[in-house]
C-alpha positions in Angstrom: 85.7 107.2 66.4 89.2 106.6 67.7 89.7 105.1 71.2 90.9 108.4 72.7 88.0 110.4 71.3 85.5 107.7 72.3 86.9 107.6 75.8 86.7 111.4 76.1 83.1 111.3 75.1 82.4 108.5 77.6 84.0 110.6 80.4 81.8 113.6 79.5 78.7 111.4 79.6 79.7 109.7 82.8 80.2 113.0 84.6 76.7 114.4 83.8 74.9 115.4 87.0 72.6 112.7 88.3 69.2 113.6 89.7 68.7 113.5 93.5 67.3 110.3 94.8 63.9 110.5 96.4 64.0 107.0 97.9 66.3 105.0 100.1 68.9 102.6 98.8 67.2 99.5 97.5 68.6 96.2 98.8 65.9 94.3 96.9 67.8 91.0 97.2 71.3 89.7 97.1 70.2 87.8 94.0 69.6 90.9 92.0 73.0 92.3 92.9 74.6 88.9 92.2 73.0 88.8 88.8 74.2 92.3 87.8 77.8 91.5 88.8 77.8 88.0 87.4 76.5 89.3 84.0 79.2 91.9 83.9 81.9 89.4 84.8 80.6 87.0 82.0 80.4 89.9 79.5 84.0 91.0 80.3 85.2 87.4 79.9 83.5 87.0 76.5 84.8 90.4 75.4 88.3 89.4 76.5 88.2 86.2 74.4 87.0 88.1 71.3 89.7 90.8 72.0 92.4 88.2 72.1 91.2 86.6 68.9 91.3 90.0 67.0 94.6 90.8 68.5 96.3 87.6 67.4 96.4 88.6 63.7 96.7 92.4 64.1 99.8 94.6 63.5 101.5 96.1 66.6 99.9 99.4 65.9 96.5 97.8 65.6 97.1 95.8 68.8 97.7 99.0 70.7 94.4 100.4 69.4 92.5 97.2 70.3 94.0 97.2 73.8 92.9 100.8 74.4 89.4 100.0 73.2 89.1 96.9 75.3 90.3 98.8 78.4 87.7 101.5 77.8 84.9 99.0 77.3 85.8 97.1 80.4 86.0 100.3 82.4 82.5 101.3 81.2 81.1 97.9 82.2 82.6 97.8 85.6 81.6 101.4 86.5 78.1 101.0 85.1 77.4 98.0 87.4 79.1 99.5 90.5 77.6 103.0 89.9 74.1 101.6 90.2 74.8 100.3 93.7 75.4 102.2 96.8 77.2 100.1 99.4 80.2 97.8 99.6 80.6 97.3 95.9 80.7 101.0 95.1 83.1 101.5 98.0 85.5 98.9 96.6 85.4 100.7 93.2 86.1 104.0 94.9 89.0 102.6 96.8 90.4 101.1 93.6 90.2 104.5 91.9 93.1 105.9 93.9 95.7 103.4 92.8 97.2 106.0 90.5 98.9 104.7 87.4 98.9 101.0 88.4 95.5 100.6 86.9 94.8 101.1 83.2 94.0 104.7 82.6 90.4 104.1 81.4 89.7 102.0 84.5 91.2 104.5 86.9 89.5 107.5 85.4 86.1 105.7 85.1 86.3 104.4 88.7 87.0 108.0 89.8 83.5 109.0 88.6 82.1 106.9 91.4 83.7 109.3 93.9 82.7 112.5 92.1 79.3 111.8 90.8 77.4 109.8 93.4 73.8 111.0 93.2 72.6 112.9 96.3 69.5 112.3 98.3 66.6 114.7 97.7 66.4 117.5 100.4 63.2 115.9 101.7 64.8 112.5 102.2 67.9 113.9 103.9 65.7 115.9 106.2 63.7 112.8 107.1 66.8 110.9 108.0 67.9 113.7 110.3 64.4 113.8 111.9 64.3 110.1 112.4 67.8 110.0 114.0 67.9 113.2 116.0 64.2 113.6 116.9 63.3 116.7 114.9 63.8 118.1 111.4 67.1 119.7 110.6 65.6 123.3 110.5 64.5 122.7 114.1 67.7 121.0 115.3 70.0 123.6 113.7 69.8 127.4 113.5 70.7 127.2 109.8 70.6 124.1 107.5 71.7 124.0 103.9 69.5 121.4 102.1 72.0 121.2 99.2 74.8 118.8 100.1 78.4 119.8 100.0 79.4 116.3 98.7 77.8 112.9 98.1 79.6 109.5 98.1 79.0 105.8 98.5 77.5 105.7 102.0 76.3 109.2 102.9 76.3 112.9 102.0 77.5 116.0 103.9 75.4 119.2 104.6 76.6 122.5 106.0 74.7 123.8 109.1 75.0 126.1 112.1 74.1 124.9 115.6 71.8 126.8 117.9 74.8 128.1 119.8 76.4 129.5 116.6 78.9 126.7 115.7 79.6 126.1 112.0 79.2 122.3 111.4 79.3 119.6 108.7 76.5 117.0 109.0 77.0 113.7 107.4 73.7 111.9 106.6 73.6 108.3 105.7 71.5 107.1 102.8 68.4 105.2 104.0 68.9 101.5 103.5 72.6 101.7 102.6 73.5 99.7 105.7 71.3 96.8 104.6 72.7 97.0 101.1 76.3 96.8 102.4 75.5 94.0 104.7 73.8 92.1 101.8 77.1 92.5 99.9 79.2 91.5 102.8 77.1 88.5 103.5 77.9 87.2 100.0 81.6 86.6 99.8 81.4 85.3 96.2 80.0 88.7 95.1 83.0 90.4 96.5 85.3 87.8 95.0 83.8 88.5 91.6 84.1 92.3 91.8 87.7 92.2 93.1 88.6 89.8 90.4 87.2 92.2 87.8 89.3 95.0 89.1 92.4 93.0 90.1 92.7 89.9 87.9 94.8 87.1 89.3 94.7 88.2 93.0 93.6 85.9 95.8 90.9 88.0 97.4 90.2 85.9 100.6 92.1 87.9 103.2 91.0 91.2 101.7 87.4 90.1 101.6 87.5 89.0 105.3 89.0 92.3 106.4 86.7 94.4 104.2 83.7 92.6 105.7 84.7 93.7 109.2 85.9 97.2 108.4 82.9 98.2 106.1 80.5 96.6 108.5 81.8 99.1 111.1 81.7 102.0 108.6 77.9 102.0 108.4 77.6 102.7 112.1 78.4 106.4 112.5 78.7 105.9 116.2 81.9 103.9 115.6 83.2 106.6 113.2 82.4 109.3 115.8 84.5 107.4 118.4 87.3 107.0 115.9 87.3 110.7 115.0 87.0 111.7 118.6 90.1 109.7 119.4 92.1 111.2 116.5 90.9 114.7 117.5 92.1 114.1 121.1 95.5 112.8 120.0 96.1 115.7 117.7 94.3 118.5 119.5 97.4 120.7 120.0 99.4 119.5 116.9 100.9 122.4 114.9 99.8 121.2 111.4 97.6 118.1 111.7 94.0 119.0 112.3 91.0 116.6 113.0 87.6 118.3 113.4 85.9 117.8 116.7 82.7 115.6 116.9 79.5 117.3 118.0 78.2 114.3 120.0 74.8 115.8 120.8 73.9 116.0 117.1 75.3 112.6 116.2 73.8 109.1 116.0 74.0 105.8 114.2 73.2 107.4 110.8 74.1 111.1 111.4 77.5 112.4 112.2 78.0 116.1 113.0 81.5 117.6 113.2 83.0 121.1 113.4 83.1 122.6 110.0 86.6 122.9 108.5 87.7 124.9 105.5 90.7 124.6 103.3 91.8 124.0 99.8 90.8 120.8 98.0 93.4 118.4 96.5 92.6 119.4 92.9 93.6 123.0 93.5 96.8 121.9 95.3 97.6 119.6 92.5 97.0 122.2 89.8 98.2 125.4 91.2 100.5 125.1 94.3 104.2 125.5 94.2 106.6 122.6 94.7 107.5 123.8 98.2 103.8 124.0 99.2 103.2 120.5 97.8 106.1 119.1 99.7 104.7 120.6 103.0 101.3 119.0 102.2 102.9 115.6 101.4 105.0 115.6 104.5 102.0 116.4 106.8 100.1 113.5 105.3 103.1 111.2 105.6 103.7 112.2 109.2 100.0 111.8 110.1 99.9 108.2 108.7 103.1 107.0 110.5 102.7 109.0 113.7 99.2 107.6 114.1 100.5 104.0 113.5 103.6 104.0 115.6 102.5 106.3 118.5 98.7 105.8 118.6 98.5 102.3 117.1 95.8 103.3 114.7 95.5 103.7 110.9 92.9 105.7 109.1 92.5 103.3 106.2 91.0 105.5 103.5 93.9 107.8 102.3 92.6 109.5 99.2 92.4 113.1 97.9 88.8 113.7 99.0 89.7 113.3 102.7 92.0 116.2 103.0 91.8 120.0 103.2 95.0 122.0 102.8 96.6 125.3 103.8 99.8 126.6 102.2 101.8 126.5 105.4 101.6 122.7 105.6 98.5 122.5 107.8 96.2 119.6 106.7 92.7 118.8 108.0 91.9 115.1 107.9 88.3 113.9 107.2 86.4 110.7 107.3 87.3 108.2 110.0 84.9 105.4 109.1 87.6 102.9 108.0 90.0 102.8 110.9 92.2 99.8 111.9 93.4 99.5 115.4 96.7 97.6 116.1 98.0 95.9 119.2 101.5 96.7 120.6 102.5 93.3 119.3 101.4 94.3 115.8 103.5 97.5 116.0 106.5 95.5 117.2 106.2 93.1 114.3 106.0 96.0 111.8 109.1 97.5 113.4 111.0 94.2 113.3 110.6 94.1 109.5 111.9 97.7 109.1 114.8 97.1 111.5 115.9 94.0 109.6 115.7 95.3 106.0 116.2 99.1 106.4 118.3 99.6 109.5 120.4 96.4 109.5 120.2 95.6 105.8 119.9 91.9 106.8 117.8 90.1 104.3 118.1 86.7 106.1 116.7 88.2 109.3 114.0 89.9 107.3 113.0 86.6 105.6 112.9 84.9 109.0 110.6 87.7 110.3 108.1 87.5 107.4 108.1 83.7 107.5 107.2 83.9 111.2 104.4 86.3 110.5 102.9 84.2 107.7 103.7 86.7 104.9 105.9 84.2 103.2 105.5 80.4 103.9 108.7 78.9 105.3 110.5 76.8 102.7 109.1 78.7 99.7 111.3 78.0 96.6 112.6 81.5 96.2 116.1 82.9 97.0 116.9 85.5 99.6 117.9 87.8 96.7 114.4 87.4 95.2 112.9 88.2 98.6 114.9 91.4 98.8 114.2 92.4 95.2 110.4 91.9 95.7 109.7 93.1 99.3 112.5 95.7 99.2 110.6 97.7 96.6 108.0 98.6 99.2 110.7 100.0 101.4 112.6 101.8 98.6 111.8 105.3 99.8 113.4 104.7 103.2 116.3 102.5 102.1 118.1 105.4 100.5 119.3 108.5 102.4 118.9 112.1 101.2 116.2 113.9 99.3 114.5 112.0 96.5 111.0 112.1 94.8 108.0 109.8 94.9 107.4 109.3 91.2 104.3 108.2 89.3 106.4 105.3 87.9 107.3 104.2 91.4 103.7 104.3 92.6 102.4 102.5 89.5 105.1 99.8 89.7 104.2 99.2 93.3 100.6 98.5 92.5 101.6 96.3 89.6 104.1 94.4 91.7 101.6 93.9 94.6 98.9 92.4 92.5 100.7 90.6 89.7 100.8 87.0 90.8 101.5 85.9 87.3 104.7 88.0 87.0 107.4 86.6 84.8 110.0 88.8 86.6 109.5 87.5 90.2 108.4 84.2 91.7 107.7 85.7 95.1 104.1 86.8 94.5 103.2 83.2 93.7 103.9 82.3 97.3 103.5 85.4 99.4 100.4 85.9 101.5 98.6 89.1 102.5 97.6 88.2 106.0 94.4 89.8 107.4 96.2 91.9 110.0 98.0 93.9 107.2 95.2 94.2 104.6 94.1 97.7 105.4 97.7 98.8 106.1 98.4 98.1 102.5 96.5 101.2 101.7 99.8 102.9 102.5 101.5 101.2 99.6 98.4 101.4 97.3 96.9 104.8 98.3 99.4 106.9 100.2 102.2 106.6 97.7 99.9 107.4 94.8 98.9 110.6 96.6 102.6 111.5 97.3 103.3 110.8 93.6 100.5 113.1 92.5 102.0 115.8 94.7 105.4 115.1 93.2 106.8 115.1 96.7 110.5 115.3 97.0 111.8 114.9 100.6 114.2 113.1 102.9 111.9 110.1 103.6 114.5 108.2 105.6 115.2 111.2 107.8 111.5 111.9 108.3 110.7 108.3 109.0 113.4 107.9 111.7 111.7 110.7 113.6 108.4 108.8 113.4 109.5 105.2 114.0 109.3 104.1 117.7 112.7 102.4 117.6 114.9 105.3 116.3 115.8 108.7 117.9 117.1 111.3 115.6 117.1 115.1 115.2 114.4 116.5 112.9 115.5 117.1 109.3 112.7 119.5 108.2 110.9 122.5 109.6 107.7 120.5 110.1 109.8 117.9 111.9 111.0 120.6 114.3 107.5 121.8 114.9 106.4 118.2 115.6 109.3 117.6 117.9 108.3 120.6 120.0 104.7 119.3 120.1 105.8 115.8 121.0 107.7 117.2 124.0 104.6 118.8 125.4 102.4 115.6 125.2 105.0 113.2 126.5 106.5 115.3 129.3 
């Protein structure tokens, strides 16, 4: 069987429906989870050595075939171990699956199955969680309750229901025991190091692990997510095209989160069937939500991926899932602004370098030239360093991922010295998640013009229709 045919067969097998779980998530011991991951890491290492040996004497055509087969086998091994675990490890796999073309295709596609195919809880188990958390079974709490979940993911699943006063709602129910499983993962940094190393070879995972520990530790408490979502709902309550569902506080708790039900088109349909104009509207709404939230409200919803959006053709987007939110201080916002001012507005690489050295992103005295600094870091600002309308391409998004993680690059010396400080770990989801989504939408817009309306240090007239709508809204909330 050829590599392509074998991988196609694997994908079909991987996507077979999984039976509902009738028990909570097992966190039997950190040792069991360690052993599973360690075995996988050792197996991948052994396979890599064998792969290199075979490759050394093969023809170029045979090398390409061997490479494809190795990527497929590695993807299977990683997904098999992560797919058997609900919790932090599976969450990391899901986050990695949205890095677009920057990961090998088999790895990206296989990781995507973690998002699509998480096995749901049985109806009885979900009902028991609701009863334990809210004090009565769901068919008593709600006038209507659909026992079949709308979706299932790494931490919980969502059911549709109707409140006693007639409101359509979405009820997110956490898997029993998943909080303990996640905390077991987070208590073992070496386990996270191993998994991140399997997905991103060569990367120093320490700052990422530290930040993931805190953010995912918060995510298992739906009371924190409810507060995050309530804040975003309040900020955007009257916005013309950004919508955040309201939280139904009386039906929410530590492990149950109830929100108003929102409808709209899923990303797959937008991607497959919508016009270029409609995709541009969707892309602009997402882009504005990310940077308006950051610069005006000092918060970032750190999980930008296709499953967290619902779309309408006029540009209206509903944003879901606020478990992974990073709050920033005014000083943080000023520091981010100072980098953009130096490199984008003033085109002053020397000032930019001084700024990132001060912030600890590049150690002072690093043996790299200012031109190397501009070539490396400037790539992440490329969209806004050129005026006029231009596309976000798959090639750009893929190269950004590669550039970010490739510390062994023979092209640039900067990654060998640059640091990802903890303050900016989650914000890198803009570079590694947001731009991948914009590329999939083939967005083609005036990014500099739009950004200047969003930055808190520039004041320009809107360059798009959505920009004009947002300017009118902004006037109402700041007057």
